[in-house]
MMTF fields as JSON, N, C-alpha, C and O atoms, coordinates in Angstrom:
{
  "mmtfVersion": "1.0.0",
  "mmtfProducer": "UNKNOWN",
  "numBonds": 519,
  "numAtoms": 520,
  "numGroups": 130,
  "numChains": 1,
  "numModels": 1,
  "chainsPerModel": [1],
  "groupsPerChain": [130],
  "chainIdList": ["A"],
  "bondAtomList": [4, 2, 8, 6, 12, 10, 16, 14, 20, 18, 24, 22, 28, 26, 32, 30, 36, 34, 40, 38, 44, 42, 48, 46, 52, 50, 56, 54, 60, 58, 64, 62, 68, 66, 72, 70, 76, 74, 80, 78, 84, 82, 88, 86, 92, 90, 96, 94, 100, 98, 104, 102, 108, 106, 112, 110, 116, 114, 120, 118, 124, 122, 128, 126, 132, 130, 136, 134, 140, 138, 144, 142, 148, 146, 152, 150, 156, 154, 160, 158, 164, 162, 168, 166, 172, 170, 176, 174, 180, 178, 184, 182, 188, 186, 192, 190, 196, 194, 200, 198, 204, 202, 208, 206, 212, 210, 216, 214, 220, 218, 224, 222, 228, 226, 232, 230, 236, 234, 240, 238, 244, 242, 248, 246, 252, 250, 256, 254, 260, 258, 264, 262, 268, 266, 272, 270, 276, 274, 280, 278, 284, 282, 288, 286, 292, 290, 296, 294, 300, 298, 304, 302, 308, 306, 312, 310, 316, 314, 320, 318, 324, 322, 328, 326, 332, 330, 336, 334, 340, 338, 344, 342, 348, 346, 352, 350, 356, 354, 360, 358, 364, 362, 368, 366, 372, 370, 376, 374, 380, 378, 384, 382, 388, 386, 392, 390, 396, 394, 400, 398, 404, 402, 408, 406, 412, 410, 416, 414, 420, 418, 424, 422, 428, 426, 432, 430, 436, 434, 440, 438, 444, 442, 448, 446, 452, 450, 456, 454, 460, 458, 464, 462, 468, 466, 472, 470, 476, 474, 480, 478, 484, 482, 488, 486, 492, 490, 496, 494, 500, 498, 504, 502, 508, 506, 512, 510, 516, 514],
  "bondOrderList": [1, 1, 1, 1, 1, 1, 1, 1, 1, 1, 1, 1, 1, 1, 1, 1, 1, 1, 1, 1, 1, 1, 1, 1, 1, 1, 1, 1, 1, 1, 1, 1, 1, 1, 1, 1, 1, 1, 1, 1, 1, 1, 1, 1, 1, 1, 1, 1, 1, 1, 1, 1, 1, 1, 1, 1, 1, 1, 1, 1, 1, 1, 1, 1, 1, 1, 1, 1, 1, 1, 1, 1, 1, 1, 1, 1, 1, 1, 1, 1, 1, 1, 1, 1, 1, 1, 1, 1, 1, 1, 1, 1, 1, 1, 1, 1, 1, 1, 1, 1, 1, 1, 1, 1, 1, 1, 1, 1, 1, 1, 1, 1, 1, 1, 1, 1, 1, 1, 1, 1, 1, 1, 1, 1, 1, 1, 1, 1, 1],
  "groupList": [{"groupName": "UNK", "atomNameList": ["N", "CA", "C", "O"], "elementList": ["N", "C", "C", "O"], "formalChargeList": [0, 0, 0, 0], "bondAtomList": [1, 0, 2, 1, 3, 2], "bondOrderList": [1, 1, 2], "singleLetterCode": "X", "chemCompType": "L-PEPTIDE LINKING"}],
  "groupTypeList": [0, 0, 0, 0, 0, 0, 0, 0, 0, 0, 0, 0, 0, 0, 0, 0, 0, 0, 0, 0, 0, 0, 0, 0, 0, 0, 0, 0, 0, 0, 0, 0, 0, 0, 0, 0, 0, 0, 0, 0, 0, 0, 0, 0, 0, 0, 0, 0, 0, 0, 0, 0, 0, 0, 0, 0, 0, 0, 0, 0, 0, 0, 0, 0, 0, 0, 0, 0, 0, 0, 0, 0, 0, 0, 0, 0, 0, 0, 0, 0, 0, 0, 0, 0, 0, 0, 0, 0, 0, 0, 0, 0, 0, 0, 0, 0, 0, 0, 0, 0, 0, 0, 0, 0, 0, 0, 0, 0, 0, 0, 0, 0, 0, 0, 0, 0, 0, 0, 0, 0, 0, 0, 0, 0, 0, 0, 0, 0, 0, 0],
  "groupIdList": [1, 2, 3, 4, 5, 6, 7, 8, 9, 10, 11, 12, 13, 14, 15, 16, 17, 18, 19, 20, 21, 22, 23, 24, 25, 26, 27, 28, 29, 30, 31, 32, 33, 34, 35, 36, 37, 38, 39, 40, 41, 42, 43, 44, 45, 46, 47, 48, 49, 50, 51, 52, 53, 54, 55, 56, 57, 58, 59, 60, 61, 62, 63, 64, 65, 66, 67, 68, 69, 70, 71, 72, 73, 74, 75, 76, 77, 78, 79, 80, 81, 82, 83, 84, 85, 86, 87, 88, 89, 90, 91, 92, 93, 94, 95, 96, 97, 98, 99, 100, 101, 102, 103, 104, 105, 106, 107, 108, 109, 110, 111, 112, 113, 114, 115, 116, 117, 118, 119, 120, 121, 122, 123, 124, 125, 126, 127, 128, 129, 130],
  "secStructList": [7, 5, 7, 7, 3, 3, 6, 6, 6, 6, 3, 3, 7, 7, 7, 7, 5, 7, 7, 7, 7, 7, 6, 6, 1, 1, 1, 1, 7, 2, 2, 2, 2, 2, 2, 1, 2, 2, 2, 2, 2, 2, 2, 2, 2, 2, 2, 6, 1, 1, 7, 7, 2, 2, 2, 2, 2, 2, 2, 2, 2, 2, 2, 2, 2, 2, 2, 2, 2, 2, 2, 2, 2, 2, 2, 6, 6, 7, 4, 4, 4, 4, 4, 7, 2, 2, 2, 2, 2, 2, 2, 2, 2, 2, 2, 2, 2, 2, 2, 2, 2, 6, 2, 2, 2, 2, 2, 2, 2, 2, 2, 2, 2, 2, 2, 2, 2, 2, 6, 1, 7, 2, 2, 2, 2, 2, 2, 1, 7, 7],
  "xCoordList": [112.127, 112.77, 111.715, 110.624, 112.022, 111.066, 111.593, 112.752, 110.722, 111.005, 112.324, 113.213, 112.442, 113.674, 113.732, 112.714, 114.881, 115.07, 115.813, 116.861, 115.283, 115.906, 116.67, 116.058, 117.988, 118.805, 118.89, 118.97, 118.879, 119.03, 117.865, 118.056, 116.695, 115.52, 115.145, 114.234, 115.822, 115.524, 114.074, 113.464, 113.555, 112.18, 112.188, 113.014, 111.27, 111.157, 109.893, 108.813, 110.032, 108.882, 108.243, 108.938, 106.947, 106.242, 106.744, 107.17, 106.692, 107.094, 106.175, 104.955, 106.756, 106.011, 106.823, 108.027, 106.173, 106.875, 106.836, 105.844, 107.953, 107.99, 108.369, 109.134, 107.833, 108.11, 109.133, 108.809, 110.371, 111.454, 111.947, 112.344, 111.916, 112.433, 113.668, 113.809, 114.559, 115.715, 115.245, 114.3, 115.913, 115.586, 115.886, 116.816, 115.185, 114.058, 112.707, 111.74, 112.62, 111.395, 110.424, 109.406, 110.713, 109.858, 108.849, 108.295, 108.618, 107.601, 108.048, 107.214, 109.351, 109.871, 110.569, 111.54, 110.067, 110.703, 112.002, 112.112, 112.976, 114.247, 114.024, 114.63, 113.172, 112.881, 112.358, 112.738, 111.483, 110.943, 112.018, 112.045, 112.913, 113.986, 114.918, 115.322, 115.259, 116.16, 115.558, 116.283, 114.243, 113.574, 113.323, 112.989, 113.476, 113.209, 114.389, 115.499, 114.133, 115.219, 116.296, 117.478, 115.932, 116.995, 117.801, 119.015, 117.139, 117.834, 118.796, 119.928, 118.353, 119.221, 120.406, 121.534, 120.151, 121.241, 122.234, 123.443, 121.724, 122.596, 123.46, 124.656, 122.853, 123.613, 124.74, 125.888, 124.408, 125.41, 126.51, 127.691, 126.124, 127.089, 128.124, 129.319, 127.679, 128.61, 129.236, 130.384, 128.527, 129.077, 130.267, 131.217, 130.211, 131.278, 132.37, 133.181, 132.401, 133.393, 134.542, 134.495, 135.555, 136.704, 136.619, 137.629, 135.433, 135.256, 135.315, 135.158, 135.546, 135.47, 134.018, 133.116, 133.788, 132.417, 131.595, 130.42, 132.215, 131.488, 131.115, 129.997, 132.036, 131.747, 130.642, 129.797, 130.651, 129.595, 128.243, 127.271, 128.182, 126.933, 126.478, 125.296, 127.414, 127.095, 126.528, 125.523, 127.177, 126.69, 125.31, 124.442, 125.114, 123.812, 122.745, 121.658, 123.039, 122.081, 121.778, 120.643, 122.782, 122.548, 121.612, 120.717, 121.815, 120.909, 119.495, 118.517, 119.394, 118.095, 117.443, 116.244, 118.225, 117.684, 117.244, 116.235, 117.972, 117.561, 116.193, 115.335, 115.986, 114.679, 113.59, 112.467, 113.914, 112.958, 112.597, 111.431, 113.588, 113.327, 112.467, 111.528, 112.788, 111.969, 110.527, 109.595, 110.345, 109.003, 108.274, 107.085, 108.987, 108.381, 107.963, 106.921, 108.771, 108.394, 107.117, 106.222, 107.041, 105.866, 104.628, 103.571, 104.748, 103.626, 103.169, 101.976, 104.125, 103.798, 103.26, 102.877, 103.226, 102.746, 103.743, 103.349, 105.02, 106.052, 107.045, 108.23, 106.574, 107.496, 108.163, 109.196, 107.61, 108.248, 109.627, 110.508, 109.826, 111.121, 112.21, 113.394, 111.835, 112.812, 113.521, 114.538, 113.007, 113.602, 114.772, 115.453, 115.018, 116.088, 117.397, 117.418, 118.487, 119.792, 120.288, 120.841, 120.094, 120.528, 119.739, 120.287, 118.458, 117.641, 118.142, 118.196, 118.508, 119.028, 120.311, 120.522, 121.165, 122.406, 122.106, 122.741, 121.149, 120.766, 120.17, 120.428, 119.375, 118.768, 119.851, 119.783, 120.848, 121.938, 122.702, 123.032, 122.986, 123.685, 122.833, 123.343, 121.535, 120.624, 120.572, 120.581, 120.517, 120.492, 121.758, 121.696, 122.909, 124.187, 124.166, 124.605, 123.666, 123.606, 122.655, 122.959, 121.517, 120.555, 121.197, 121.11, 121.839, 122.468, 123.591, 123.704, 124.418, 125.538, 125.047, 125.603, 124.018, 123.529, 122.721, 122.519, 122.26, 121.406, 121.99, 121.268, 123.294, 123.919, 123.68, 123.351, 123.834, 123.675, 122.259, 122.073, 121.258, 119.867, 119.568, 118.878, 120.09, 119.866, 120.497, 119.883, 121.718, 122.383, 121.655, 121.562, 121.145, 120.386, 119.152, 118.774, 118.528, 117.293, 117.548, 116.7, 118.699, 118.919, 120.134, 120.344, 120.935, 122.215, 122.145, 122.929, 121.227, 121.111, 120.75, 121.344, 119.767, 119.351, 120.467, 120.678, 121.181, 122.277, 123.409, 124.009, 123.714, 124.746, 124.366, 125.187, 123.115, 122.63, 122.688, 123.079, 122.297, 122.287, 123.687, 123.898, 124.643, 125.982, 126.76, 127.859, 126.209, 126.819, 126.399, 126.971, 125.405, 124.904, 125.696, 126.391, 125.563, 126.181, 125.232, 124.047, 125.759, 124.941, 123.818, 122.681, 124.122, 123.119, 121.971, 120.808, 122.289, 121.242, 120.326, 119.108, 120.896, 120.093, 119.24, 118.078, 119.8, 119.04, 117.856, 116.83, 117.991, 116.875, 115.812, 114.633, 116.214, 115.26, 115.554, 116.139, 115.147, 115.325, 116.544, 117.542, 116.453, 117.574, 118.214, 119.183],
  "yCoordList": [85.853, 84.572, 83.657, 83.526, 83.028, 82.151, 80.739, 80.514, 79.769, 78.36, 77.868, 78.659, 76.58, 75.948, 74.572, 73.885, 74.169, 72.817, 72.041, 72.478, 70.91, 70.088, 68.974, 68.071, 69.022, 68.11, 66.706, 65.748, 66.536, 65.201, 64.305, 63.116, 64.847, 64.047, 64.213, 63.542, 65.082, 65.393, 65.837, 65.658, 66.406, 66.868, 68.381, 69.086, 68.86, 70.299, 70.767, 70.218, 71.765, 72.356, 73.312, 74.044, 73.307, 74.243, 75.649, 75.968, 76.477, 77.867, 78.522, 78.363, 79.239, 79.993, 81.221, 81.269, 82.193, 83.412, 83.554, 83.243, 84.036, 84.364, 85.834, 86.372, 86.452, 87.861, 87.919, 87.684, 88.236, 88.286, 89.715, 90.329, 90.232, 91.574, 91.445, 90.48, 92.427, 92.398, 92.529, 93.262, 91.815, 91.946, 93.373, 93.969, 93.938, 93.438, 93.875, 93.993, 94.116, 94.67, 93.614, 93.956, 92.343, 91.269, 90.809, 91.614, 89.512, 88.927, 88.775, 88.734, 88.693, 88.395, 89.624, 90.123, 90.101, 91.227, 90.764, 89.61, 91.653, 91.313, 90.805, 89.814, 91.467, 91.068, 89.624, 88.843, 89.281, 87.921, 86.912, 85.802, 87.294, 86.382, 86.129, 84.991, 87.172, 87.03, 86.092, 85.329, 86.143, 85.31, 83.882, 83.012, 83.627, 82.304, 81.36, 81.801, 80.055, 79.079, 79.302, 79.303, 79.493, 79.752, 81.011, 81.041, 82.033, 83.273, 83.071, 83.554, 82.365, 82.094, 81.228, 81.477, 80.209, 79.343, 80.122, 79.914, 81.018, 81.844, 82.746, 82.897, 83.342, 84.202, 83.41, 83.853, 82.239, 81.417, 81.016, 81.047, 80.636, 80.23, 81.322, 81.038, 82.552, 83.637, 84.264, 84.706, 84.313, 84.911, 84.105, 84.668, 82.788, 81.911, 81.67, 80.758, 82.461, 82.261, 83.254, 84.174, 83.053, 83.955, 84.98, 85.568, 85.19, 86.164, 87.583, 87.808, 88.536, 89.939, 90.273, 89.52, 91.396, 91.804, 91.962, 91.595, 92.513, 92.684, 91.327, 91.154, 90.37, 89.041, 88.341, 87.66, 88.508, 87.929, 88.501, 87.763, 89.827, 90.486, 90.066, 89.804, 90.003, 89.643, 88.22, 87.977, 87.292, 85.917, 85.823, 85.103, 86.555, 86.573, 87.106, 86.536, 88.193, 88.764, 87.808, 87.742, 87.075, 86.09, 84.982, 84.556, 84.517, 83.503, 84.056, 83.358, 85.311, 85.983, 86.052, 85.805, 86.387, 86.482, 85.106, 85.01, 84.044, 82.689, 82.368, 81.812, 82.714, 82.485, 83.286, 82.806, 84.493, 85.326, 84.667, 84.666, 84.111, 83.423, 82.181, 81.916, 81.426, 80.253, 80.676, 80.012, 81.763, 82.277, 82.596, 82.31, 83.187, 83.53, 82.269, 82.26, 81.203, 79.942, 79.393, 78.93, 79.448, 78.928, 79.734, 79.161, 81.053, 81.922, 81.617, 81.677, 81.286, 80.972, 79.546, 79.156, 78.768, 77.4, 76.446, 75.401, 76.78, 75.961, 75.418, 75.281, 75.107, 74.647, 73.32, 72.997, 72.537, 71.278, 71.522, 70.671, 72.664, 72.991, 73.149, 73.041, 73.4, 73.654, 72.391, 72.486, 71.217, 69.984, 69.499, 68.551, 70.106, 69.689, 70.381, 71.596, 69.628, 70.191, 71.213, 72.246, 70.934, 71.893, 73.198, 74.283, 73.079, 74.279, 75.08, 76.309, 74.389, 75.074, 75.829, 76.941, 75.223, 75.891, 77.138, 78.176, 77.04, 78.199, 79.304, 80.488, 78.903, 79.879, 80.586, 81.802, 79.852, 80.468, 81.473, 82.562, 81.116, 82.038, 83.274, 84.394, 83.062, 84.174, 85.106, 86.327, 84.531, 85.339, 86.164, 87.345, 85.559, 86.263, 87.459, 88.548, 87.271, 88.357, 89.461, 90.642, 89.092, 90.103, 90.96, 92.187, 90.311, 91.057, 91.933, 93.102, 91.373, 92.131, 93.376, 94.461, 93.215, 94.332, 95.363, 96.478, 95.005, 95.904, 96.23, 96.669, 96.018, 96.135, 97.49, 97.543, 98.563, 99.887, 100.073, 100.531, 99.726, 99.865, 98.955, 99.354, 97.74, 96.798, 97.33, 97.276, 97.843, 98.392, 99.611, 99.792, 100.44, 101.613, 101.179, 101.827, 100.077, 99.615, 98.77, 98.717, 98.109, 97.145, 97.43, 96.754, 98.41, 98.637, 98.704, 98.042, 99.486, 99.623, 98.324, 97.956, 97.623, 96.348, 95.311, 94.546, 95.291, 94.324, 94.64, 93.728, 95.917, 96.297, 95.839, 95.282, 96.078, 95.642, 94.122, 93.593, 93.427, 91.968, 91.418, 90.59, 91.866, 91.297, 91.783, 91.294, 92.731, 93.135, 92.192, 92.228, 91.36, 90.44, 89.135, 88.802, 88.419, 87.102, 86.071, 86.34, 84.905, 83.817, 83.488, 83.267, 83.456, 83.12, 84.118, 83.729, 85.406, 86.42, 86.254, 86.389, 85.965, 85.809, 84.538, 84.544, 83.471, 82.219, 82.37, 81.712, 83.23, 83.48, 84.336, 84.236, 85.174, 86.012, 87.48, 87.872, 88.274, 89.715, 90.204, 89.494, 91.42, 92.05, 93.056, 93.707],
  "zCoordList": [113.352, 113.104, 112.506, 113.062, 111.392, 110.727, 110.653, 110.304, 110.987, 110.814, 111.375, 111.687, 111.497, 111.967, 111.322, 111.241, 110.874, 110.37, 111.441, 111.917, 111.814, 112.844, 112.148, 111.578, 112.184, 111.398, 111.982, 111.212, 113.279, 113.852, 113.464, 113.21, 113.416, 113.076, 111.61, 111.126, 110.911, 109.509, 109.345, 108.292, 110.388, 110.385, 110.204, 110.785, 109.401, 109.203, 109.893, 109.675, 110.709, 111.368, 110.381, 109.676, 110.333, 109.459, 109.728, 110.838, 108.712, 108.911, 109.926, 109.872, 110.827, 111.817, 112.145, 111.896, 112.693, 113.076, 114.581, 115.241, 115.097, 116.516, 116.648, 115.847, 117.649, 117.918, 119.043, 120.207, 118.681, 119.665, 119.769, 118.778, 120.984, 121.252, 122.137, 122.889, 122.038, 122.953, 124.398, 124.692, 125.287, 126.695, 127.135, 126.592, 128.047, 128.817, 128.247, 128.998, 126.935, 126.351, 125.851, 125.25, 126.082, 125.595, 126.628, 127.377, 126.659, 127.535, 128.986, 129.89, 129.213, 130.555, 131.131, 130.562, 132.254, 132.934, 133.59, 134.003, 133.686, 134.317, 135.739, 136.145, 136.482, 137.865, 137.903, 138.775, 136.949, 136.898, 136.516, 137.049, 135.586, 135.197, 136.375, 136.614, 137.106, 138.26, 139.3, 139.937, 139.476, 140.48, 139.993, 140.797, 138.698, 138.139, 138.379, 138.675, 138.246, 138.382, 137.327, 137.671, 136.031, 135.044, 135.372, 135.171, 135.867, 136.224, 137.375, 137.337, 138.391, 139.547, 139.146, 139.572, 138.326, 137.871, 137.024, 137.125, 136.192, 135.356, 136.225, 135.976, 137.241, 138.155, 138.815, 138.834, 139.354, 140.031, 139.06, 139.407, 137.833, 136.82, 136.584, 136.502, 136.478, 136.158, 137.397, 137.342, 138.491, 139.704, 140.218, 140.76, 140.045, 140.541, 139.502, 139.662, 138.457, 137.399, 137.534, 138.35, 136.734, 136.726, 135.597, 135.21, 135.078, 134.011, 134.565, 135.765, 133.658, 134.062, 134.365, 133.998, 135.033, 135.337, 134.063, 134.027, 133.013, 131.755, 131.151, 130.667, 131.176, 130.631, 131.421, 130.84, 132.74, 133.569, 133.189, 133.025, 133.048, 132.7, 131.3, 131.08, 130.363, 128.987, 128.92, 128.253, 129.614, 129.656, 130.28, 129.786, 131.367, 132.038, 131.092, 131.007, 130.378, 129.435, 128.28, 127.809, 127.829, 126.755, 127.25, 126.52, 128.478, 129.035, 129.176, 128.909, 129.598, 129.705, 128.324, 128.192, 127.297, 125.945, 125.441, 124.742, 125.777, 125.393, 125.983, 125.297, 127.248, 127.88, 127.178, 127.025, 126.756, 126.016, 124.684, 124.289, 123.995, 122.725, 122.97, 122.22, 124.014, 124.352, 124.602, 124.149, 125.312, 125.576, 124.27, 124.132, 123.32, 122.031, 121.271, 120.616, 121.353, 120.713, 121.335, 120.629, 122.647, 123.346, 122.983, 122.721, 122.965, 122.589, 121.163, 120.865, 120.277, 118.878, 118.72, 117.618, 119.799, 119.73, 119.098, 118.579, 119.131, 118.494, 119.503, 119.197, 120.702, 121.741, 121.398, 121.984, 120.468, 120.059, 119.467, 119.585, 118.835, 118.228, 119.287, 118.968, 120.522, 121.576, 122.059, 122.747, 121.714, 122.213, 121.361, 121.752, 120.238, 119.334, 119.689, 119.883, 119.777, 120.144, 119.126, 119.504, 117.842, 116.818, 116.918, 116.726, 117.217, 117.397, 118.594, 118.541, 119.671, 120.86, 120.53, 121.012, 119.707, 119.316, 118.484, 118.67, 117.575, 116.768, 117.639, 117.422, 118.619, 119.529, 120.335, 120.517, 120.821, 121.587, 120.733, 121.202, 119.487, 118.586, 118.304, 118.267, 118.105, 117.844, 119.055, 118.9, 120.261, 121.489, 121.608, 121.95, 121.331, 121.381, 120.43, 120.8, 119.225, 118.239, 118.679, 118.513, 119.232, 119.703, 120.793, 120.754, 121.764, 122.859, 122.312, 122.679, 121.439, 120.869, 120.124, 120.289, 119.316, 118.49, 119.266, 118.786, 120.452, 121.235, 122.604, 123.499, 122.772, 124.093, 124.748, 125.933, 124.023, 124.644, 125.164, 126.292, 124.363, 124.799, 125.99, 126.928, 125.945, 127.044, 128.326, 129.391, 128.227, 129.415, 129.96, 131.174, 129.073, 129.529, 130.322, 131.297, 129.896, 130.535, 131.777, 132.669, 131.851, 132.938, 133.802, 134.809, 133.432, 134.109, 135.615, 136.296, 136.155, 137.609, 138.29, 139.303, 137.726, 138.323, 138.251, 139.193, 137.121, 136.994, 137.947, 138.517, 138.132, 139.096, 140.492, 141.221, 140.859, 142.173, 142.298, 143.338, 141.235, 141.26, 141.472, 142.358, 140.672, 140.761, 141.983, 142.246, 142.729, 143.993, 145.129, 146.219, 144.864, 145.888, 145.882, 144.922, 146.983, 147.083, 146.484, 146.289, 146.199, 145.671, 146.648, 146.231, 147.931, 148.946, 148.941, 149.051, 148.814, 148.798, 147.593, 147.718, 146.435, 145.228, 145.317, 144.911, 145.837, 145.932, 146.887, 146.709, 147.899, 148.821, 148.155, 148.494, 147.214, 146.505, 146.72, 147.729, 145.771, 145.869, 145.135, 145.009, 144.652, 143.95, 144.849, 144.457]
}
């Protein structure tokens, strides 16, 4: 992913490159994401919804991928780009595409852990552990 144009401020961020890999092969391990505040909030968001199990997992993976993209921006020294709402929308769309295009590989790598995670209650996850 190269550069981002921030439309609200009409500011252009210098071109930079970020290295984004599909989860869980990037900077953030699934176990670490599950234990993080964003991971716990994502779990609660989807666990308490009326979505199908697949939709819950897909949404959770997209949130995980967004965190991975944010991590890549920080590693690239471009964390200022993360404060723009338009950039956040582009990142969410990019995360959705990454998960969609790599779903089989992601499921092969995370399926067991995700099954265990979504079998737990919100209280168990908030206390910690998969």
